[in-house]
N, C-alpha and C positions, 0 to 999 in steps of 0.2 A: 689480850695477849693470846697467841694461838697455841692451844693445847696440843694440836697435831704435831708441833715441833718436838714434843717429848717422846713421840712414839719410837724414835730410833734409840732412845736411851733408857726406855722403861717399857717392859711388857711385850715387845714384839718377838723376842726370842721364844717366849712361851707360846705366843700365838702361832708362830711358824712351826714350833715343835708339835702343836696339835695337828698340824697338817702333814706331819712326818718329815719336815724339813730339818736340816742340821746346820745350815749356814746362817750366821748372824748377819743381818743387813748392815751396810756401812752407815755410819752416823749421818743423819740428815735425809737419807733415802732420796726420794724424788721431790723433796720440799725445797723451794727456792731458798738460797742462802740468806737473803735479807729477811726472810720471814722467820728464820730460826735464830735470830740474834738473842732472843729471850730464852734460849734453850736452858741455860743454867738456872735462872730463877724459876722457870716452869718446872724443872725437875725438883727444885726445892719445895715447891708447893705440893708436889705429889708426895714427898716425904713427910711434909708437915700438914697432915690433915687430908691427904688424897685430893687436894685441889677442889674442894667443894663438890660441884656437880660435874666435874671434869671426867669422871669415870662412869661407866654404865654397868649395871649388873647383867651377867649372862643369865638368861631365863632358866629357871629350875635348877641351876647348879650353884648359884650364889657366887660364882667367880667374877672378880672385877676385871673388866676389859677396858682399854682406852676408848674414848669417844672417837668417832670418825674425824680425822683431821679436816679442818676447814680451809687449810692453806695448801692442800695437795694440788699439784698441777694436773689438770684433767680437762678434756674438751667439754665435759658435762658440768655446767655451773650448778652451784648449790642455791636453793631457794628457801626463803623463810616459809615455815609451815603455814599453808593457807587454811582458812576455815573449811571444815569438812561437813558433809551432809549426814543425815540420820542413818542409823543402822537398820531401820525398818521393823525389826523384830525385838520385842521387849526382853527376850531371854538372852540375846546376843550381848556379850560383854566386851567392851573396849579394853585393850591391854596397853598397847604402845602405838604411838604415831611415828611419822618419819623421823622427827628430831630425836625421839627416844631410841629409835632403831639406827641412829647415826647415818641417815641417808636421805634419799629423795623419793617421794611418791611411794611410801611404804605404810602398811598398817598390819597390826597383829590383833586378832580377835579370838575370844574363847566362847564356848557354848553355842557354836553355830549349829551343831546337831547334838542330840542327847546321847547318853550312854547306850540306851536301847537301840537307837538308830545306828550307832557305831558298830554294835555287835551284829546287827542285821546286815549291814553293808560288808563287814569283814567276813561274815558267813557266806554271803553270796559271792564274794570275791573268789573264794576257793572253788566255787562251782563254775565260774565263767572265764577266769583269766587264762590266757594262753601264753606259753613261754615265748618271749621275744616279740609279743604283739606290739605293733607300731614300729618295729625295727627289722622288718623283713625276716622274721623268724630267728633272729640272733638271740639266743637264750641269755647271753651275757654281753650286751652291747657296750656297756660302760666299764666293766671290770670282770675278770675271769673268776673273781672270788665270791660272786653273788649270782643268784638266778633272778632274772628279771621277767615279770609276767604282767600282762595288762588286758584290758577289755574296754570297749566303747559302750556308750549308752544304748545304741542300736542293737548291739549284740546281746546285751542284757535283756532288752525287751523281747527280742526274738526267742531267747532261751526261756523267758517267762511264759510266752504264749505257747511254746512247745511243751511246757510242763517240766522242763529240765531244772528250773529253779522256781521258787515261789514268785508268782506274778507281782504280788504286793512288794516284794523286795526289789524286783526289777524297776518298778515304778518309783520306789524310794530313791534309787540311784538317779533317776531322771529328775525327781523333785528337788533333791538337795543340791544338785548342780544348778538348777534354775534359781534356787534360793541364794546360792553363792553369787550368781551373776547379778541378781537384783541388789545385793548388799554392796558389791564392788561398784556398780553403776551409781548407786546413791551416795556412798561414802566419798568417792572421788568427784562427785558433783559434775558428772559428764553432761555435756549439753546435747548429746545425741545418743541414740540407742547403742548399747553394747551388745555385740553378737558373739556367739560361740565360734571360735576358730577350731578348737579341738578339745574334746572331753575324754579323759582317760583315767580309768581306775587302775592304779599300778601297785604292784607288790614287789619288794626287794627282799630276797631271802639269803641269809648268810650260808655259804656252803661249808659243811663240817670238814675239818681237817685242813682248811685253807686260810685260817685267820691268824695263825701264830705270828707271822712276821709281816703283816700287811702295812704298807705305807702309801696306799693309794686311796682314792675317794670312791664312794658309791656312784657319784655322778660328778664328773670334772667341772671345774668352774667355767661358766659360760654366761652369755646373755641370750634372751629369748627372741630378739628380732634383729640381731646383728652378729657379725663374726668378731669375737673378742680377740684383740691383738695386744697382749700385755706389753710386749717390747716397744711397740710404737705408741702405747698409751691411747689406743684408738679402738673403736668398735665399728666395723665396716658394715653398713646397711646395704648389703648386696646378696644375691643368691650365692650359695644354697641356704642362706638364712631365711627364716620366715619373717620377712620384712614387714608384713601386714599385721603382725601381732602388736597390740597396744597395751594390754594389761594381762597379768598372770595371777593365778591363785592356787594354793595347795591346801586342801582340807584333809586333816589327818583323822584316822580311824582308831589308832591304838598306840600304846606306849610300852607294851610288853616285849621289848627287844633291847639290844644293846647297840650303842652307836647311833648312826643315822641322823645326827643333828643337821638341820638346814642352816647354811651359813651364807652371809653376804660378805663380799670382799671388796677391796679397792680394785682398780683396773689392772693392778699388777698380778691379780689372781692368786695372791699369797697372803696379803694382810687382811685378816678377818676383822670385820667391823661390827658384826652381830652374829650371834649363834642362838638358834631356837630349837628347843627340844620338843619333838612332836608329842601330842597326846590327843585323846579322843575329843573331837569337837573344835580343836584349835585350827585356825585358818590364817595363813600369811598371804597377803596380796600386795602387789607392787606393779609399777609400770615396767614394760618389757624391754626397755632399751638398755644401752650401755651404761647408764647411770646405776644400774642394779645388777652387777655380776653376782652370780650365786652358784651354789653347788650343794652336794650332800656328802657328809662324812661317811666313812665306811660303816656298813651294818655288820657287826661282828658276831651277833648271835640273834637268832629268831627271825621273824618276818615283820617288815615295816610296810603298811599299806596306806594309801592316800588317794584322794580324787584330785587329779591334776587338771587344771583348767586354764585354757588360753583364750583370750578374747580379742576381738577386732572391732574397730569403729567403722570399718568399710564393709557394707553388706555384700559386696562382690566376693568377699572371702569367707562368707559364712560356711560353717561346717556342713557338708552335704549329708552326712549321716545324722546330724542333729535335725536337719529339716525333715528327713524321713522319720526320725523318732517323733518329732512334733506331730506329724500326720498320723502316725500309729496311735499316739495318745489321744489325739482329737477324735479319731474314729471310735476308739474304745469308749471314750466319755459319752459320745452320742449314742452308741449302742447301749451303754449302761443306763442312760437316762430313758431310752426307749423301753428297755426291759422293765425299769422301775415303774413306769406308768401302768404296766400290766401286772405288776406284782411278781415278776419273774426274777429269780436270783441269777445274774449272769454267770456266777461261778459254776452253776449246774451245767453250763454248756462248754466249759473249758476242759 
């Protein structure tokens, strides 16, 4: 029996309220009528015992949210969760798979980086991020209520070699992004190499005095490789979308802020299917297509920082700055080994 048929009669009003919406959807939504004939008995199961495993817990809040409906009309078909590959690192903790996150090609992991590494990355972020970086200098590209800042791996390494930030910290940014890439490639059992498409350390800071009556998002609902069209229930894979992106990941550094939950939605860009509270070392990864619309709730206090990663299976679309960064790191490693042979500390020359 399809639990998705219950979403119009239980829970959706609260989900929409979380996004600042006030309208209650019409019963049945976009679910085919014949699929919703069991609506009454499904609702009874929710009342009498919450329908077994038909509800999912919202991470870190304890809130019960409806599972993603399996009978929603969508051009993106649902698949049974396939076996997944190893996480490669013993300290990395598996949290939820696609089914538990009510979607397709999704995974949530913890302890990808340590508390010490989180603090070091957060510290370097404040020394290298530039307002509006990645968005042609627009300090608030997604909302006027937050300041958006970012930096690339290449910029971090250049600042490190110039002595403007600790070189060790700049290398950490490079290393953790490579660690994330290896985990994503292994977990999703990709048959070819996963390349960086874009690597971005991003911070979103709530602007004081502008949070009282907010009803917007920190980052509007979108898909990473196609243009989301909620009204048509489509995601158009055409420019200006980054159609070459295949997988995405977000690695979080901190939790000392308010708001800023990462959310997945249905293709209507309204119905939340999973909500994830960022914290140090937590990483969410997913396929970049229209099967995974997502966004970020408003950051209402403090600063939220993360390493945002986009990957491609097509080497023609490798991130040019990443290639340059690889060359810089390779050169440094050769010099370091050369100096080590003669007992010279390379830090003395920096």
